All heavy atoms as an XYZ file, in Angstrom:
781
protein
N     166.369    110.403    -63.509
C     165.258    109.460    -63.572
C     164.008    110.344    -63.199
O     164.022    110.970    -62.192
C     165.445    108.257    -62.629
C     164.353    107.278    -62.657
S     164.592    105.811    -61.532
C     165.874    105.025    -62.371
N     162.958    110.101    -64.049
C     161.772    110.897    -63.726
C     161.009    110.341    -62.487
O     161.261    109.162    -62.095
C     160.828    110.813    -64.926
O     160.202    109.528    -64.978
N     160.177    111.138    -61.969
C     159.381    110.732    -60.746
C     158.548    109.474    -61.108
O     158.464    108.559    -60.249
C     158.435    111.800    -60.363
C     157.645    111.528    -59.005
C     158.570    111.393    -57.853
O     159.725    111.893    -57.790
N     158.095    110.666    -56.837
N     157.952    109.413    -62.281
C     157.174    108.228    -62.680
C     158.056    106.958    -62.741
O     157.710    105.909    -62.307
C     156.395    108.488    -64.018
C     155.683    107.346    -64.598
C     154.557    106.944    -63.625
C     155.107    107.678    -65.892
N     159.216    107.118    -63.357
C     160.131    106.014    -63.436
C     160.546    105.457    -62.052
O     160.629    104.312    -61.808
C     161.391    106.426    -64.178
C     161.215    106.580    -65.717
O     160.173    105.934    -66.162
O     161.906    107.239    -66.326
N     160.720    106.423    -61.047
C     161.046    106.014    -59.736
C     159.939    105.174    -59.092
O     160.134    104.167    -58.488
C     161.433    107.244    -58.841
C     162.661    107.900    -59.182
C     162.853    109.169    -58.318
C     164.052    109.911    -58.733
N     164.180    111.201    -58.053
N     158.672    105.660    -59.261
C     157.512    104.999    -58.774
C     157.362    103.557    -59.359
O     157.169    102.570    -58.684
C     156.202    105.766    -58.978
C     156.264    107.075    -58.123
C     154.959    105.001    -58.648
C     155.262    108.101    -58.456
N     157.509    103.519    -60.728
C     157.320    102.269    -61.389
C     158.423    101.246    -61.064
O     158.139    100.060    -60.985
C     157.235    102.476    -62.855
C     155.927    103.262    -63.352
C     156.012    103.432    -64.885
C     154.678    102.504    -62.965
N     159.614    101.766    -60.885
C     160.799    100.871    -60.553
C     160.537    100.176    -59.221
O     160.826     98.979    -59.143
C     162.043    101.678    -60.555
C     163.313    100.769    -60.296
C     164.578    101.660    -60.513
C     165.725    100.875    -60.225
N     166.107     99.844    -61.209
N     159.956    100.919    -58.256
C     159.733    100.338    -56.960
C     158.609     99.249    -57.032
O     158.494     98.342    -56.187
C     159.299    101.359    -55.903
C     160.486    102.218    -55.514
C     160.113    103.113    -54.263
C     159.281    104.306    -54.817
N     158.963    105.308    -53.765
N     157.746     99.373    -57.969
C     156.616     98.439    -58.033
C     156.665     97.536    -59.251
O     155.619     97.100    -59.753
C     155.285     99.235    -58.060
O     155.194    100.147    -59.187
N     157.877     97.209    -59.646
C     158.051     96.484    -60.852
C     157.330     95.081    -60.867
O     156.747     94.621    -61.840
C     159.552     96.208    -61.167
C     159.790     95.461    -62.455
S     161.549     95.326    -62.825
C     161.999     96.983    -63.111
N     157.286     94.450    -59.643
C     156.659     93.108    -59.592
C     155.362     93.161    -58.838
O     154.799     92.117    -58.429
C     157.606     92.182    -59.015
C     158.907     91.905    -59.812
C     160.031     92.566    -59.450
C     158.810     91.292    -61.039
C     161.147     92.408    -60.247
C     159.852     91.144    -61.795
C     161.133     91.704    -61.424
N     154.736     94.327    -58.594
C     153.465     94.407    -57.950
C     152.388     93.782    -58.848
O     152.508     93.836    -60.030
C     153.116     95.867    -57.670
C     153.855     96.471    -56.530
O     154.623     95.717    -55.861
O     153.710     97.607    -56.200
N     151.356     93.251    -58.207
C     150.271     92.664    -58.953
C     148.992     93.411    -58.724
O     147.988     93.116    -59.429
C     150.096     91.190    -58.630
C     151.334     90.401    -59.148
C     149.860     90.948    -57.245
N     148.921     94.300    -57.852
C     147.706     95.011    -57.517
C     147.829     96.507    -58.072
O     148.632     97.225    -57.684
C     147.293     95.094    -56.097
C     147.068     93.680    -55.478
C     146.777     93.755    -53.991
O     146.516     94.886    -53.446
O     146.857     92.715    -53.371
N     146.909     96.734    -59.090
C     146.938     98.056    -59.659
C     145.463     98.489    -59.910
O     144.598     97.675    -59.917
C     147.691     98.012    -61.025
C     149.120     97.648    -60.873
N     150.073     98.507    -60.306
C     149.719     96.522    -61.000
C     151.231     97.908    -60.252
N     151.061     96.611    -60.692
N     145.256     99.755    -60.102
C     143.990    100.253    -60.374
C     143.946    100.796    -61.846
O     144.907    101.452    -62.260
C     143.559    101.346    -59.391
N     142.866    100.656    -62.473
C     142.713    101.182    -63.874
C     141.339    101.861    -63.851
O     140.279    101.265    -63.610
C     142.731    100.026    -64.865
C     142.528    100.412    -66.331
C     143.596    101.374    -66.842
C     142.441     99.125    -67.169
N     141.303    103.120    -64.182
C     140.054    103.855    -64.249
C     139.853    104.370    -65.743
O     140.762    105.060    -66.213
C     140.070    105.016    -63.322
O     138.907    105.838    -63.443
N     138.834    103.948    -66.389
C     138.585    104.375    -67.753
C     137.085    104.376    -67.989
O     136.363    103.745    -67.274
C     139.415    103.586    -68.707
C     139.110    102.047    -68.713
C     138.123    101.684    -69.741
C     140.420    101.335    -68.973
N     136.771    105.021    -69.048
C     135.399    105.021    -69.524
C     135.328    104.229    -70.798
O     136.121    104.399    -71.675
C     134.935    106.455    -69.802
C     133.528    106.458    -70.405
C     132.426    106.274    -69.612
C     133.299    106.659    -71.761
C     131.112    106.334    -70.181
C     132.042    106.591    -72.323
C     130.982    106.534    -71.543
O     129.752    106.495    -72.071
N     134.471    103.195    -70.853
C     134.350    102.304    -71.960
C     132.913    102.326    -72.531
O     131.991    102.349    -71.703
C     134.708    100.899    -71.604
N     132.822    102.386    -73.810
C     131.406    102.320    -74.392
C     130.974    100.906    -74.541
O     129.791    100.655    -74.839
C     131.397    103.035    -75.740
O     132.389    102.464    -76.604
C     131.731    104.576    -75.589
N     131.832    100.028    -74.512
C     131.554     98.522    -74.573
C     132.645     97.757    -73.955
O     133.719     98.333    -73.666
C     131.262     98.118    -75.981
O     132.465     98.174    -76.743
N     132.421     96.480    -73.680
C     133.480     95.686    -73.058
C     133.317     94.288    -73.589
O     132.271     93.903    -74.038
C     133.478     95.761    -71.559
C     132.297     95.102    -70.921
C     132.353     93.818    -70.505
C     131.129     95.833    -70.771
C     131.242     93.186    -69.893
C     130.002     95.256    -70.169
C     130.029     93.969    -69.745
N     134.345     93.479    -73.358
C     134.353     92.093    -73.800
C     135.090     91.374    -72.671
O     136.160     91.669    -72.381
C     135.036     91.966    -75.109
C     135.112     90.509    -75.693
C     133.944     89.878    -75.854
C     136.265     90.083    -76.034
C     134.100     88.608    -76.372
C     136.388     88.845    -76.537
C     135.284     88.024    -76.729
N     134.421     90.400    -72.054
C     134.992     89.561    -71.009
C     134.897     88.113    -71.315
O     133.817     87.670    -71.754
C     134.227     89.859    -69.675
C     134.636     88.930    -68.542
C     135.789     89.137    -67.814
C     133.873     87.830    -68.285
C     136.167     88.311    -66.843
C     134.241     86.989    -67.261
C     135.372     87.163    -66.559
O     135.719     86.340    -65.574
N     136.007     87.471    -71.263
C     136.003     85.992    -71.451
C     137.130     85.337    -70.700
O     138.126     85.976    -70.432
C     136.054     85.706    -72.957
C     137.430     85.798    -73.556
C     137.584     84.833    -74.722
C     137.675     87.208    -74.051
N     136.884     84.056    -70.282
C     137.910     83.301    -69.617
C     139.063     83.075    -70.712
O     138.773     82.933    -71.871
C     137.316     81.988    -69.246
C     135.795     82.246    -69.322
C     135.594     83.348    -70.263
N     140.292     82.991    -70.164
C     141.447     82.849    -71.027
C     141.306     81.624    -72.001
O     141.779     81.668    -73.182
C     142.711     82.766    -70.200
N     140.698     80.536    -71.560
C     140.628     79.367    -72.277
C     139.803     79.525    -73.602
O     140.033     78.849    -74.646
C     140.201     78.162    -71.492
C     138.738     78.243    -71.077
C     138.352     77.052    -70.260
C     136.902     77.146    -69.773
N     136.513     76.075    -68.913
N     138.972     80.478    -73.613
C     138.097     80.751    -74.818
C     138.958     81.522    -75.900
O     138.421     81.614    -77.010
C     136.854     81.560    -74.490
C     135.807     80.796    -73.733
C     134.525     81.623    -73.551
C     135.446     79.497    -74.464
N     140.039     81.995    -75.561
C     140.899     82.619    -76.611
C     141.240     81.590    -77.704
O     141.532     81.957    -78.882
C     142.177     83.172    -76.027
C     142.090     84.400    -75.217
C     143.413     84.714    -74.519
C     141.606     85.548    -76.118
N     141.210     80.354    -77.414
C     141.688     79.330    -78.329
C     140.424     78.596    -78.998
O     140.608     77.661    -79.805
C     142.558     78.286    -77.635
C     143.726     78.994    -77.032
C     143.779     79.233    -75.623
C     144.772     79.462    -77.863
C     144.802     79.908    -75.099
C     145.770     80.168    -77.218
C     145.868     80.383    -75.975
O     146.907     81.069    -75.365
N     139.272     78.987    -78.643
C     137.974     78.346    -79.124
C     137.500     79.341    -80.309
O     136.684     80.181    -80.091
C     137.009     78.231    -78.033
C     135.783     77.478    -78.537
O     135.460     77.446    -79.753
O     134.996     76.934    -77.632
N     138.035     79.111    -81.479
C     137.731     80.039    -82.595
C     136.220     80.044    -82.876
O     135.736     81.130    -83.341
C     138.475     79.551    -83.860
C     140.031     79.529    -83.696
C     140.521     80.982    -83.356
C     142.039     80.942    -83.148
N     142.523     82.155    -82.593
N     135.515     78.934    -82.769
C     134.119     78.973    -83.054
C     133.281     79.847    -82.147
O     132.459     80.687    -82.623
N     133.571     79.805    -80.818
C     132.876     80.644    -79.836
C     133.290     82.055    -79.980
O     132.595     83.000    -79.705
C     133.122     80.105    -78.374
C     132.571     78.704    -78.179
C     131.546     78.435    -77.233
N     131.227     79.341    -76.136
C     131.440     79.085    -74.836
N     132.050     78.010    -74.481
N     131.069     79.920    -73.960
N     134.583     82.246    -80.224
C     135.176     83.642    -80.349
C     134.533     84.388    -81.571
O     134.403     85.563    -81.506
C     136.667     83.481    -80.440
C     137.484     84.742    -80.102
C     137.126     85.192    -78.664
C     138.958     84.453    -80.191
N     134.213     83.658    -82.591
C     133.626     84.296    -83.734
C     132.406     85.102    -83.483
O     132.254     86.186    -84.109
C     133.350     83.126    -84.779
C     132.916     83.639    -86.131
C     134.036     84.144    -87.039
C     133.583     84.527    -88.343
N     134.416     85.490    -89.017
N     131.579     84.642    -82.548
C     130.305     85.406    -82.277
C     130.534     86.747    -81.596
O     129.720     87.623    -81.662
C     129.367     84.586    -81.405
C     129.909     84.249    -80.038
C     128.951     83.345    -79.289
O     127.755     83.487    -79.378
N     129.505     82.423    -78.467
N     131.784     86.929    -81.072
C     132.075     88.212    -80.456
C     133.092     89.037    -81.302
O     133.675     90.024    -80.791
C     132.755     87.913    -79.076
C     131.808     87.172    -78.109
C     132.051     85.833    -77.847
C     130.688     87.761    -77.590
C     131.306     85.139    -77.002
C     129.881     87.019    -76.758
C     130.169     85.755    -76.504
O     129.350     85.002    -75.671
N     133.308     88.622    -82.528
C     134.305     89.291    -83.296
C     134.122     90.793    -83.485
O     135.114     91.495    -83.462
C     134.336     88.602    -84.752
C     135.430     89.062    -85.612
C     135.507     88.290    -86.886
O     134.445     87.971    -87.469
O     136.603     87.887    -87.289
N     132.906     91.274    -83.707
C     132.717     92.733    -83.875
C     133.202     93.522    -82.659
O     133.685     94.605    -82.775
C     131.258     93.015    -84.214
C     130.258     92.554    -83.202
O     130.465     91.523    -82.509
O     129.267     93.261    -82.963
N     132.983     92.958    -81.446
C     133.382     93.628    -80.281
C     134.950     93.484    -80.010
O     135.658     94.372    -79.718
C     132.642     93.150    -79.006
C     131.121     93.467    -79.117
C     133.205     93.698    -77.705
C     130.277     92.797    -78.036
N     135.421     92.293    -80.209
C     136.786     91.962    -79.848
C     137.747     92.628    -80.813
O     138.860     92.953    -80.435
C     137.029     90.393    -79.857
O     136.911     89.880    -81.147
N     137.349     92.963    -82.050
C     138.236     93.634    -82.960
C     138.476     95.116    -82.518
O     139.458     95.658    -82.951
C     137.669     93.624    -84.356
C     137.556     92.255    -85.048
C     138.915     91.807    -85.341
C     138.808     90.483    -86.151
N     140.077     89.872    -86.407
N     137.593     95.666    -81.720
C     137.773     97.039    -81.209
C     138.467     97.062    -79.894
O     138.892     98.140    -79.491
C     136.333     97.607    -81.029
C     135.540     97.769    -82.275
C     134.141     98.232    -81.898
C     133.158     98.068    -82.995
N     131.808     98.463    -82.615
N     138.743     95.941    -79.329
C     139.367     95.903    -77.976
C     140.896     96.122    -78.135
O     141.491     95.581    -79.009
C     139.129     94.572    -77.250
S     137.396     94.384    -76.851
N     141.466     96.875    -77.205
C     142.864     97.051    -77.176
C     143.468     96.994    -75.717
O     144.675     97.108    -75.592
C     143.334     98.399    -77.884
C     142.793     99.622    -77.244
N     141.537    100.081    -77.389
C     143.417    100.464    -76.340
C     141.362    101.146    -76.695
N     142.523    101.404    -76.050
N     142.722     96.878    -74.740
C     143.147     96.747    -73.382
C     142.716     95.376    -72.862
O     141.512     94.981    -73.062
C     142.459     97.852    -72.443
C     143.058     99.195    -72.955
C     142.889     97.558    -70.994
C     142.376    100.359    -72.182
N     143.587     94.676    -72.289
C     143.272     93.342    -71.696
C     143.935     93.268    -70.358
O     144.954     93.873    -70.120
C     143.653     92.207    -72.592
C     145.092     92.097    -72.898
C     145.865     91.206    -72.054
C     145.752     92.690    -73.886
C     147.263     91.079    -72.248
C     147.082     92.614    -74.104
C     147.833     91.795    -73.283
O     149.138     91.580    -73.496
N     143.342     92.501    -69.483
C     143.900     92.291    -68.178
C     143.829     90.807    -67.900
O     142.837     90.162    -68.170
C     143.015     93.018    -67.116
C     143.084     94.540    -67.352
C     143.532     92.748    -65.712
C     142.118     95.355    -66.576
N     144.971     90.291    -67.460
C     144.971     88.873    -67.037
C     145.239     88.885    -65.530
O     146.149     89.537    -65.044
C     146.142     88.141    -67.775
C     145.935     88.190    -69.260
C     146.286     86.758    -67.234
C     147.049     87.610    -70.044
N     144.284     88.319    -64.807
C     144.407     88.397    -63.376
C     144.285     86.967    -62.729
O     143.694     86.022    -63.349
N     144.795     86.877    -61.560
C     144.730     85.615    -60.834
C     144.047     85.927    -59.500
O     144.299     86.911    -58.928
C     146.113     85.073    -60.513
C     146.873     84.635    -61.778
C     147.749     85.472    -62.396
C     146.578     83.368    -62.369
C     148.374     85.083    -63.564
C     147.208     82.962    -63.488
C     148.148     83.805    -64.084
O     148.728     83.472    -65.215
N     143.159     85.063    -59.089
C     142.429     85.168    -57.815
C     142.835     84.074    -56.935
O     142.839     82.871    -57.388
C     140.927     85.223    -58.011
C     140.405     86.395    -58.840
C     138.857     86.237    -59.009
C     140.679     87.738    -58.120
N     143.143     84.256    -55.679
C     143.475     83.111    -54.791
C     142.208     82.300    -54.540
O     141.099     82.764    -54.630
C     143.949     83.806    -53.484
C     143.217     85.123    -53.552
C     143.139     85.565    -55.041
N     142.464     81.017    -54.223
C     141.392     80.132    -53.880
C     140.777     80.616    -52.609
O     141.403     80.970    -51.651
C     141.941     78.692    -53.657
C     140.855     77.701    -53.405
C     141.526     76.319    -53.273
C     140.384     75.356    -52.906
N     141.005     73.965    -52.835
N     139.372     80.790    -52.581
C     138.740     81.227    -51.396
C     137.691     80.191    -50.934
O     136.973     79.621    -51.686
C     137.924     82.554    -51.732
O     138.874     83.482    -52.274
C     137.236     83.132    -50.611
N     137.658     79.932    -49.623
C     136.828     78.892    -49.094
C     136.133     79.492    -47.872
O     136.792     79.979    -46.930
C     137.661     77.627    -48.740
C     136.853     76.572    -48.248
C     137.578     75.259    -47.970
C     139.121     75.312    -47.830
N     139.651     74.033    -47.468
N     134.843     79.303    -47.766
C     134.089     79.632    -46.582
C     134.184     78.518    -45.620
O     133.728     77.372    -45.911
C     132.608     79.981    -46.893
C     131.666     80.271    -45.692
C     132.110     81.550    -44.935
C     130.249     80.397    -46.206
N     134.776     78.761    -44.489
C     134.984     77.724    -43.545
C     133.727     77.510    -42.632
O     133.312     76.368    -42.433
C     136.144     77.980    -42.650
C     137.471     78.150    -43.370
C     138.618     78.554    -42.471
C     137.899     76.873    -44.029
N     133.193     78.603    -42.096
C     132.019     78.495    -41.299
C     131.387     79.907    -41.060
O     132.148     80.895    -41.244
C     132.170     77.722    -40.087
C     133.065     78.496    -38.998
C     133.257     77.690    -37.715
N     133.933     78.454    -36.751
C     133.485     78.575    -35.501
N     132.451     77.942    -35.049
N     134.238     79.277    -34.629
N     130.173     79.919    -40.701
C     129.514     81.193    -40.319
C     128.830     80.976    -39.052
O     128.242     79.906    -38.769
N     128.819     81.978    -38.108
C     128.124     81.859    -36.841
C     127.821     83.262    -36.378
O     128.291     84.260    -36.792
C     128.971     81.106    -35.882
C     130.302     81.657    -35.521
C     130.509     82.586    -34.480
C     131.470     81.348    -36.366
C     131.712     83.085    -34.204
C     132.688     81.911    -36.059
C     132.829     82.768    -34.998
O     134.065     83.333    -34.841
N     126.987     83.341    -35.294
C     126.612     84.519    -34.704
C     127.400     84.738    -33.389
O     127.450     83.819    -32.529
C     125.092     84.613    -34.432
C     124.646     85.963    -33.876
C     123.211     86.086    -33.768
O     122.445     85.287    -34.455
N     122.645     87.023    -33.050
N     127.955     85.920    -33.233
C     128.692     86.217    -31.972
C     128.060     87.587    -31.458
O     128.401     88.602    -31.992
C     130.151     86.360    -32.251
C     131.018     86.628    -31.073
C     132.482     86.697    -31.486
O     132.951     87.868    -31.896
O     133.171     85.711    -31.584
N     127.342     87.556    -30.438
C     126.490     88.626    -29.861
C     125.717     89.303    -31.008
O     124.850     88.680    -31.569
C     127.482     89.636    -29.239
C     128.180     89.007    -28.036
C     129.104     89.918    -27.310
C     129.765     89.334    -26.181
N     130.786     90.099    -25.549
N     126.004     90.551    -31.315
C     125.289     91.300    -32.370
C     125.988     91.249    -33.829
O     125.648     92.079    -34.630
C     125.042     92.777    -31.954
C     123.883     92.956    -31.022
C     122.544     92.616    -31.682
O     121.884     91.640    -31.157
N     122.193     93.121    -32.847
N     126.924     90.310    -33.909
C     127.656     90.232    -35.241
C     127.432     88.841    -35.852
O     127.421     87.820    -35.143
C     129.146     90.403    -35.026
C     129.502     91.877    -34.572
O     128.837     92.808    -35.037
O     130.378     91.963    -33.670
N     127.341     88.828    -37.160
C     127.489     87.620    -37.968
C     129.001     87.501    -38.282
O     129.622     88.405    -38.707
C     126.663     87.666    -39.201
N     129.552     86.378    -37.999
C     130.955     86.167    -38.239
C     131.090     85.140    -39.386
O     130.543     84.062    -39.276
C     131.737     85.681    -37.027
C     133.171     85.504    -37.228
C     131.518     86.673    -35.825
N     131.883     85.484    -40.371
C     132.157     84.557    -41.477
C     133.632     84.254    -41.507
O     134.406     85.209    -41.561
C     131.704     85.189    -42.860
C     130.276     85.516    -42.958
C     129.990     86.232    -44.247
C     129.399     84.275    -42.891
N     133.985     83.023    -41.370
C     135.404     82.560    -41.424
C     135.736     82.086    -42.826
O     135.129     81.178    -43.326
C     135.669     81.508    -40.443
C     135.664     81.928    -39.001
C     135.876     80.724    -38.013
O     136.294     79.688    -38.453
O     135.837     81.024    -36.768
N     136.729     82.751    -43.432
C     137.160     82.442    -44.780
C     138.582     81.988    -44.812
O     139.377     82.462    -43.932
C     137.050     83.577    -45.744
C     135.645     83.954    -46.163
C     134.885     84.826    -45.523
C     135.178     83.316    -47.282
C     133.647     85.175    -45.942
C     133.831     83.612    -47.709
C     133.100     84.585    -47.005
N     139.005     81.180    -45.681
C     140.366     80.911    -45.995
C     140.615     81.420    -47.367
O     140.015     81.059    -48.364
C     140.704     79.411    -45.945
C     142.223     79.154    -45.985
C     142.464     77.658    -45.802
O     142.375     76.939    -46.835
O     142.732     77.204    -44.747
N     141.500     82.436    -47.460
C     141.828     83.069    -48.772
C     143.299     82.801    -48.996
O     144.158     83.223    -48.288
C     141.563     84.559    -48.768
C     139.990     84.831    -48.427
C     141.881     85.229    -50.080
C     139.609     86.258    -48.258
N     143.561     82.102    -50.094
C     144.921     81.574    -50.244
C     145.131     80.498    -49.161
O     144.339     79.626    -49.117
N     146.058     80.671    -48.351
C     146.168     79.793    -47.257
C     146.083     80.570    -45.866
O     146.520     80.045    -44.852
C     147.516     79.095    -47.313
O     148.603     79.981    -47.339
N     145.551     81.757    -45.955
C     145.426     82.574    -44.724
C     143.922     82.653    -44.280
O     143.061     82.937    -45.074
C     145.960     84.019    -45.031
C     145.836     84.928    -43.812
C     147.353     83.933    -45.516
N     143.697     82.459    -43.018
C     142.307     82.524    -42.394
C     141.968     83.975    -42.121
O     142.800     84.707    -41.605
C     142.295     81.659    -41.165
C     140.915     81.610    -40.627
C     140.929     80.626    -39.396
C     139.684     80.783    -38.566
N     139.820     81.869    -37.568
N     140.817     84.321    -42.447
C     140.278     85.743    -42.216
C     138.903     85.597    -41.554
O     138.065     84.791    -41.998
C     140.163     86.531    -43.472
C     141.448     86.753    -44.202
N     142.259     87.785    -43.839
C     142.038     86.015    -45.159
C     143.314     87.737    -44.660
N     143.161     86.715    -45.434
N     138.586     86.472    -40.606
C     137.216     86.543    -40.002
C     136.591     87.829    -40.435
O     137.299     88.881    -40.191
C     137.335     86.447    -38.452
C     137.746     85.066    -37.940
O     137.730     84.176    -38.682
O     138.075     84.996    -36.729
N     135.448     87.798    -40.891
C     134.691     89.029    -41.246
C     133.546     89.146    -40.374
O     132.722     88.271    -40.290
C     134.263     88.938    -42.671
C     135.353     88.952    -43.729
C     135.830     87.755    -44.335
C     136.043     90.181    -44.101
C     136.810     87.675    -45.174
C     137.118     90.087    -45.013
C     137.440     88.912    -45.556
N     133.467     90.233    -39.671
C     132.352     90.460    -38.769
C     131.440     91.480    -39.455
O     131.837     92.564    -39.805
C     132.783     91.010    -37.411
C     133.533     89.948    -36.628
C     133.843     90.427    -35.192
C     134.495     89.293    -34.435
N     134.754     89.672    -33.060
N     130.151     91.158    -39.423
C     129.097     91.999    -39.951
C     128.044     92.319    -38.900
O     127.446     91.342    -38.321
C     128.473     91.312    -41.207
C     129.404     90.835    -42.298
C     128.636     89.899    -43.293
C     129.922     92.044    -43.021
N     127.764     93.589    -38.628
C     126.789     93.889    -37.582
C     125.402     93.411    -37.984
O     125.020     93.591    -39.148
C     126.911     95.414    -37.384
C     127.509     95.873    -38.694
C     128.380     94.717    -39.252
N     124.683     92.858    -37.107
C     123.362     92.391    -37.388
C     122.329     93.525    -36.951
O     122.634     94.242    -35.999
C     123.004     91.120    -36.610
C     123.804     89.865    -37.062
C     123.637     88.737    -36.104
C     123.408     89.461    -38.450
N     121.189     93.609    -37.622
C     120.175     94.580    -37.209
C     119.678     94.266    -35.800
O     119.729     93.196    -35.305
C     119.034     94.427    -38.251
C     119.641     93.590    -39.290
C     120.804     92.839    -38.774
N     119.124     95.356    -35.166
C     118.491     95.200    -33.920
C     117.424     94.096    -33.941
O     116.744     93.958    -34.923
C     117.901     96.483    -33.393
C     118.930     97.513    -33.018
O     120.055     97.132    -32.697
N     118.592     98.751    -33.111
N     117.338     93.303    -32.862
C     116.315     92.277    -32.838
C     116.984     90.887    -33.027
O     116.369     89.802    -32.855
N     118.203     90.857    -33.613
C     118.938     89.601    -33.769
C     119.807     89.412    -32.612
O     120.468     90.325    -32.134
C     119.728     89.626    -35.053
C     118.979     89.476    -36.387
C     118.306     90.540    -36.892
C     118.769     88.226    -36.859
C     117.637     90.470    -38.024
C     118.070     88.083    -38.065
C     117.477     89.224    -38.642
N     119.937     88.183    -32.058
C     120.856     87.859    -31.009
C     120.131     87.595    -29.814
O     120.076     87.236    -28.865
């Protein structure tokens, strides 16, 4: 088994990957527009050249509250069903 096959076998069901490429143009649309032939027609010249597509899912994100704690701004988020606190340093003079 090749080294690449070993790496890919371990990550068969992974959903986070990176793609680095250079594109001269791009085409972005929500999946539901794939079935709207009228709206899709206006992008036909670009979409006919496309050959890479990505379908992604983002978890539901909710800002629960924001507050100041000493010299930090604290933002509480719920991402998926997990709570996260993000602390951002405030410039001098705040607090």
